C-alpha positions as CSV (number, residue, x, y, z in Angstrom):
1,M,-2.7,-1.0,22.5
2,L,1.1,-0.5,22.6
3,S,1.5,-4.3,22.9
4,E,-0.5,-7.5,23.6
5,H,-0.7,-6.7,27.2
6,F,-0.2,-2.9,27.6
7,T,-1.5,0.4,26.4
8,D,0.7,3.6,26.2
9,S,-1.0,5.0,29.3
10,D,0.6,2.1,31.3
11,F,4.0,3.3,30.2
12,A,3.2,7.1,31.1
13,C,4.9,9.4,33.5
14,H,3.0,9.6,36.8
15,C,3.2,13.3,36.8
16,G,0.9,13.7,33.8
17,C,3.5,15.4,31.6
18,G,2.9,12.8,28.8
19,F,6.3,11.3,28.5
20,G,5.7,7.7,27.7
21,T,2.5,8.1,25.6
22,N,4.2,9.3,22.3
23,P,5.8,7.3,19.6
24,G,9.3,6.5,20.4
25,D,9.1,7.3,24.0
26,V,9.6,3.7,25.2
27,N,12.4,1.4,24.1
28,P,10.6,-1.5,21.8
29,L,13.1,-3.9,23.6
30,L,11.6,-2.9,27.0
31,I,8.2,-3.5,25.7
32,A,8.9,-6.8,24.2
33,G,10.7,-7.9,27.3
34,L,7.6,-6.7,29.5
35,D,5.4,-8.8,27.2
36,R,7.8,-11.7,27.5
37,I,7.7,-11.7,31.3
38,W,3.8,-11.5,31.3
39,E,3.8,-14.7,29.0
40,I,5.9,-16.5,31.7
41,V,4.5,-15.3,35.0
42,G,1.1,-14.0,34.0
43,P,-0.4,-10.8,34.9
44,Y,1.5,-8.3,37.0
45,T,1.4,-4.6,37.8
46,L,3.7,-1.9,36.1
47,N,4.7,0.4,39.0
48,S,6.7,2.8,37.1
49,V,7.9,2.9,33.5
50,C,8.8,6.4,32.0
51,R,9.7,9.3,34.3
52,C,10.4,12.8,33.2
53,A,13.6,14.1,34.9
54,N,11.5,16.3,37.5
55,H,9.3,13.3,38.6
56,N,12.3,11.1,38.8
57,R,13.9,13.6,41.1
58,I,10.6,13.8,43.2
59,V,10.4,10.0,43.6
60,G,14.1,9.8,44.6
61,G,15.2,8.1,41.4
62,E,18.6,8.1,40.5
63,P,20.1,10.9,38.3
64,G,20.1,9.6,34.7
65,S,17.9,6.8,35.5
66,Q,16.9,4.5,32.8
67,H,13.4,5.4,33.5
68,T,14.1,9.0,32.0
69,F,15.0,7.2,28.8
70,G,12.0,5.0,28.3
71,N,14.3,1.9,29.0
72,A,13.2,0.6,32.4
73,A,10.2,-0.6,34.4
74,D,9.6,-1.4,38.0
75,I,7.1,-4.4,38.2
76,S,5.4,-6.3,41.0
77,G,2.5,-8.7,41.7
78,P,3.9,-12.1,41.4
79,P,6.5,-13.2,43.9
80,V,9.8,-11.4,43.4
81,D,11.8,-14.6,42.8
82,D,9.4,-15.6,40.0
83,L,9.8,-12.3,38.2
84,I,13.4,-12.5,38.6
85,K,13.5,-15.8,36.9
86,A,11.2,-14.8,34.2
87,A,13.5,-11.7,33.5
88,L,16.4,-13.9,33.3
89,H,14.7,-15.4,30.0
90,V,14.6,-11.8,28.2
91,E,18.1,-11.2,26.6
92,A,17.7,-7.5,26.9
93,F,17.3,-7.7,30.6
94,V,20.1,-10.4,30.9
95,H,22.4,-7.8,29.2
96,G,20.8,-4.9,30.9
97,G,19.7,-4.0,34.4
98,I,17.9,-6.4,36.9
99,G,17.4,-4.9,40.4
100,T,15.6,-6.6,43.3
101,Y,13.7,-4.9,45.9
102,H,11.5,-6.6,48.8
103,D,8.2,-6.0,46.8
104,R,9.1,-5.6,43.1
105,I,11.9,-5.7,40.6
106,H,13.5,-3.3,38.2
107,V,14.4,-4.4,34.5
108,D,16.0,-2.2,32.0
109,T,17.8,-2.1,28.6
110,R,20.9,-0.3,29.4
111,G,22.9,-2.4,27.1
112,H,25.4,-3.7,29.8
113,M,24.9,-6.0,32.7
114,A,24.0,-4.4,36.0
115,R,22.6,-6.3,39.1
116,W,21.5,-4.8,42.6
117,R,19.5,-5.7,45.7
118,K,18.0,-3.2,47.9
């Protein structure tokens, strides 16, 4: 187990390259923040966490995406508004990125505030 709620495979790049499964691949602030959201809203789905640069490009991610640094996660399940409220209880996300999509949110630990809605 990587944390109370997640294993390293939950954070792995979907292309199978192994990024996200090695020690140090995932920012510990991201892991702690995702656990905190779980504690607030209950179970949710990690749609995408770590992405190698190639997979990020294939899925249409932004160049230099925080996913490529192990700093970001896209999550869904509970209502988006509930996920946003929970993310706003995590200091690393308050001072990082929170993006809102119709069916999920993006959270990251970029170190400066960024907000968007798509």
